[in-house]
N, C-alpha and C positions, 0 to 999 in steps of 0.2 A: 258486296262484304263491307261491312263496317268495323273498322281497325282503329288501334288507339290513335295512329297515323290522321284518320276521319275526324277524331272529337277534338282531337290537338289544331287541327287546320282548320275548326269552327273557335276554337280561342278560349278551348277549356285546358284547366289545368291538371297534366296527369297527377297520378293518384292509383293509390288503389282499390277505387270504386269504378276505377277505370274496367276493370275484370266483369263485376256481376252488371255494370249499365251495358256493355259492349253485348256481353251473351244475352240481355234481354231485347235487345233493340235488333239483332240479329234475328232473335227467334219471333219475334214481333215484325217482323219487316216494315219497323219505321224509316224514315226519310221525312227530308225537307222539314216546316215547322212540326211533322209528330214528332219527328227527333229531338230537335232542339229544343221543344217544350220538357219534352219527356225528362232530358240532361237538364234543364232548368231546375228543374223538380228535384233531382236526385245527385246533385254535386254538392257538395260540404259547403256548409255555409265558412266561410274565409273571418276568424274569429281576429281581430288583429288588438295590440296590446294597448291598454289605454294612453290615452295621450298626455293624461297626465299623471304622477303616483298616487296611490290611493294613501290617506294619512295614517302611520303605524304609532304604537307607545313606545315611548325612550323611556325605560326602565333603568335608566344610566347615565352617568355624567365623569367629566372627566379632571382628577383631580390633580396632575401632575404635567408638565408639557410632554411624555411619553405618551401619557394616557391620552391628551386632546390630539395627537396622531390618529393614534386606534381609530377613538371614537371617532372623525371627522372621516378617516376611510370606511367604518362602520354605515355611517349613516349616508355615505353615498354610495354606496353599491344597493342599502337596503332603497332609496327613492329609486333607483334602475329594477333592483327587483318587485318593487309592489305596482308597477306598471304590468306586471302580468295579468294576461286577462280573468283569468279563473278563479285570484285570488278575493277575499270581499274581508282580509282584515290581517294585522300583524303588530308585531311587539318583539322587539329586543331586550335583552337581559343583561347587567353588569359584567359579566363576563366575556361578552361581546368581541369579535375579533374578524376580521375576514378569511379567506379560505381561498377564494379562487379569482377568476374576473370579473370587472365590476356587475353584479345585476344580480350574483349567484350567494346565494343564502351565504349569511356569516355565521359561524360558531357563536352559538347565544342568541340565535333566529329561530322564532316562530311566527310561522306563516297562514292560514286560513283559507281553503280552496275548496271551489262548492264541485263537487260531484267530479272531481278530480283527484289522482295521487301523482305526483312530482315524484321519479327516482335520487333525482338528484338531491333535493331538499330532503331526503333524509340520509344519500350519499353512501356510498357502497359497506362501510361499517355499521350494517344494519342490528339494529339493538343492541347498540355501543349502551351498557349497563351495570349497574352495580348490585351487591349483593350482601348482607352481612348475615353470622352467625352467630349469636355469644355460647363462647364453651365453657362460661363459670370461673373459678377458681382455677384455673390452669395456667402453668407455664405458659408466657408471652413465647419465649426461645423456644421451647419445646416445640408449638404450632409451627414458627417459623421455619426449625429443621424438619419438621414432618411437612410439610406443606412443600418444601425445596424437594422433596424427594417425591412429589405426586405430581405437582404442576408442569409444565412447559412451555417458555417466552422462545420465541424466536417466528423464523418464517416456517413454513411447512406443515407437518401435521407431526403426531408423535412417533415413533419407531414403529414397525407392525408388530415386534413382538409385547409392546406396550399401552398398546391401541386399548379404549375404553369401547364395550360392544357398547352398538346401538340399539335400542328398540326395537322389537319387530311392527310393533304398531304404529311408531314415528318411522320407518323407514317405509311403510307400506299410504302411510298419507304421503308423505313425498314424492312418490311412483304416481301420482292418484292426482298430483297437481299437474298442468298445462307446463307453469312455468319448474318445477323443480324434476320432472320425469326422466330425466336422462342422466348419463351416464357419470356424466363431473359432478353432480350433483350429489350423487349415491358417494362415490369417493370421498369427496369433501366433508360431506355428513359424518365420516366412522373416520379419517384420518386423522382431522381437525377435533373430534371432540376429545375435551380433556387439556385444550392449550386456551394460551391467552389472548398471543400475537407479540405486537411489540408497542413502539412509541409512548405512547402514557398509560398505556394498559398496565397494570399491580394488584399486586395482592398483598396486602395491609395486615399488618397486627397491631391492634392498641389496647387500650383499657378504657369502660364508662367511665366517664367522670361522675356518672351518680351511684355506680353502684362499685366500683374497682374490677366488675370482670372484665374476662381478658374475649378481646371481639376480633374476628377475623372479616375482612372486606375485599372481595374479589372486584376486578371491574374489567370489564373487555364484550367484545360484540360477538356479532354471528362469524366470525372466519372468513376462511374462503366459501364456505356455505355463502354467506348473504352477500361476499362480493361477485360470486357466480349471478345468483339472481337480479342484483344490481345492475349488473352488463346486461342480461336480459330485458330485463324491465326499460332500461335507458334503447336499446333497439328499437324495441314494441312502440316507446313514447315518443320515440324519432319518429318512426311510420307518421304515429296521428299528426305531429307537428306538422310535417310538410302539408299534410293535406289542410290540417286545422285552421294553422297559426302559423303560416310559414315567417312572418315578421317577429317573433318570439324566437330570441335567441336557443340553441340546441339546448344548453345546459338546463333551461328551465321547461322542457318539454314535457306533457304531461300525458297519462293514459283515461281516455273517459270511464269514470266508476260507472256507467249505465251502459257502457258496452260489453259484453262475455269477458275478452281479457283482463277490462278493469277488476270486475269480479275476482276472475282467476289470481290478478298479483295480489289484491287483498286477501285472499285465501294464504298466499305464499307466503305473503309478510305474516301468516297470522303462524306459520309452521315451523320461520325461520324464529321467531319471537321462542317458538315453544325448545326449538334445538339447545337456543340460550340458556336460558332458562334450566334445562338440564344441564349443559354443559358448568354451569355454574355449581351448582346442588352436588352434581358427582365432584367436583372438586372439594366442596364443603364437608361431606359427606363421609369422605377418605380419609380427611383431614383430622375431620372431629374421632372417627375409629382408630386411626393412626397413634391419635393420643389418648386412647381410653378413655374421653370425657362424652358429653351428650349435649343436644340443642337446647341449650334453654330459650333460644330464643333466633327467627330469621325472619326478613324480608326482604323485598327487591323492588327494586323499581327500572323502569328504561329512562335513557336521557336523549337516546338517538333515533326515533319512530315516528311512524306515523299514528295519527287517533282519530277515530270516526266517531261524531254524534251528529247522527242523523244524515244527512248529506253534505256533514260538513267535515273537509278532511285536517286537521291539527298536522302541520308538517313541525318536526319540533330536531332543529338539526343541534344537538348540544342545549338542553333545556329541559327541567325537570319537570314533568307535572304531577301538581299540589294535588287537583281534580280527581275524586276516585274512584269519578265516570271513565277515565282513564287508564286506569291499573287497577281494575275490578281484581286481581288474587292480591293485590296490595290494600285492600279494604276499608282499615284502621286509619289510614291517613297517612300513616310516616314514611317520609321519601329521604334518600341519602343523598348528600352533597358533599364530594371531597374538596379538597382546595390544595393541599400539596403534602409532599412526604414527613414535613415536620411540622405540619401545623396537624388540626383535628378534623376527620368526617365526621360532618354537619346531620344531628338526626334534626328532621323537622318536619313540622305540617302548615298547610295555609290552605286558604280559599281562593276561588274565583275570585276576580274585581275586573273590571271595565277594562284597567290598564293590564294588566296581567295574563290575562285568557286564559288563566287556568296554570300556569307555568311559574317558575322558580329558577335562577342559575345552575349549571350543572357541575360548577366547578369557579375555579380559578382565572384560565382562560390565558391568555399571554399580548403584551403589547407589543408584540415583537418576536418574526420565524425564528425555528431552530437555528436557523445558520449565522444571522445578526445577533442572537444573543452569544454565540460561539464566539463571532469576530469578538463582540465585544468585551472579550474575557481577557481580554491585555495578555501579558508575559505571564501571566500566573500556568503551572503545571496543573494538568487533569486532580493528579492527586491533592495538590494542594487546596483548590478550590473542594474536592469533594470533602474532603479531610475537616473544610469550614464548616461548610454548610448542612453536613448530615452530624453532627456534631453531637454526642448524646444514644444516637439512633443504630439501630441496627439496620442497614440500609445492604442490601446485597443484587447484584447485575446478575443475573441469570447465565446472560454470555460469558461471564469473566471481567468484561471490557467497562468501563464507565461510560456514562451516557450523562454528560454536564447540560443537555437539553431536557434535561428530567428534570433537577436539582429543583430547588424552591427560588432562586433567583430566576429561574427560566422563567417565571408566571407572572400574573399580576398580585398586588398587595392581596391579601387572603383576608386581610382586616379592611381595607376598603369593600371589598364584595360583600361582606358581612354587614359594612355600614350601608352600603345600598340595597342590602337588601331589607333589613329594617324600613329604610326611607322610603322604598317604593313598594312597599306592602307582598313581598316576595318570600312571605315563612316564616313563621317561627321557631326557634333555637327548642327544641327539647332535651337534648344532651348531645354532649361532644365526646365521639371517639377517640381519646388521647395519643398520638405517636409512639409507639415503641419500634417499629422496624418495618419494612416493608421488600419486597422481591420484585424485582421489574425486568427489562430484557435486555437492557443495557444494549450498547453498538455491534450488537449483534452479528453486521456485516461486514466488521473490522475486519476479522481472519476468514470472511468468507470465502471458500477454494477459489475462483473467479479474481479475487482481491489478491490473493497469495502467486497466482501466476503471473497476471501483470506485474507486481513485484518483482517477478524471477526472471524472468520477461527483461524487465528493465534492467536489469544488472548486467546482462550479457554483453 
């Protein structure tokens, strides 16, 4: 009787292929050289990382000492990342900054894989994206007031009595997908519809520099639904990594598109994209109705996703797709690039070049972490920092607590990003949505029940 121990003692690496191999070997009564010949033919081929990094396009340069340190970190992590054996190309944008261990794709990074989807290269915030609606000559304060009562920021989902209805057709599509057919997916798809999360996600209101019309822009991803898909995808990718490329870091594991699970994961990504677009649309439509306006214009685009072109998969971790083949439902070529709450949201268009791979920056990015930025603020009060950096703007934090790590000084120079977009051929500005105000989550955890409990316990 052949068992897993038999194969291990013969020198074969354990993996999920063992089960089918053992079943066949026992059924066929294989032994000796017949057995080893069969195992040699059917064991997975080990794919080692490239001995040296593939070249990648560097669409950025440092202009300050702080930026120089950030760029050095970005390049170091890209050098390691580009040894991943599925990759055939890569690029970094002017807003690039590291996000994790050396070798993990940075924000502002684009990498191209052949017949492989790397969940960690799109991250848990699947389909982080932006949508704009032109409401015409409407009072922007009225839009902010209406939106404040419609949207939802912070952790978790909407209150049960205020949930947005999930369309039956989309619910059925989710249930039919192997990655999204579980109870958690159904619950998250319902509870998180109509929410925007936290961090740098926002609801921005401004005026078109070209027309003076009031424009609303939302920024968020797929919330808990996407995070749940990411978790399940990483589990499947890790199983493949152990069999196919054990020397590749776990955070760069992949799901082969040629495997049925790869195609199912790709379909799951498209469903999460559909959910995210719906989420934007519902927030916009309800706000338009609340101010008795109409939709004069609307478009959207992702900047955190995987885009397919035949057998090539473009993983954009915080990079805006310029090429219309990547955004078929925004085919007129216009894209949105937000900078910070005190700067315009750019409306751009552009074309694929040999160095941009069809992408542009997704925003301003950071030179230092949130915590490092907070430490650098010295002895100024949060209120003083907020007053100075938001002067003339109607900035609201949904939680009621200011988050200084989302104020303009926490980000790279918006002018630098725009200058380098022009320098490196990363899109042409068509219009600017000039800032009037915005809503963000704020520090929603500051007064969280678990923190209140800890503070009260400490006073005893």
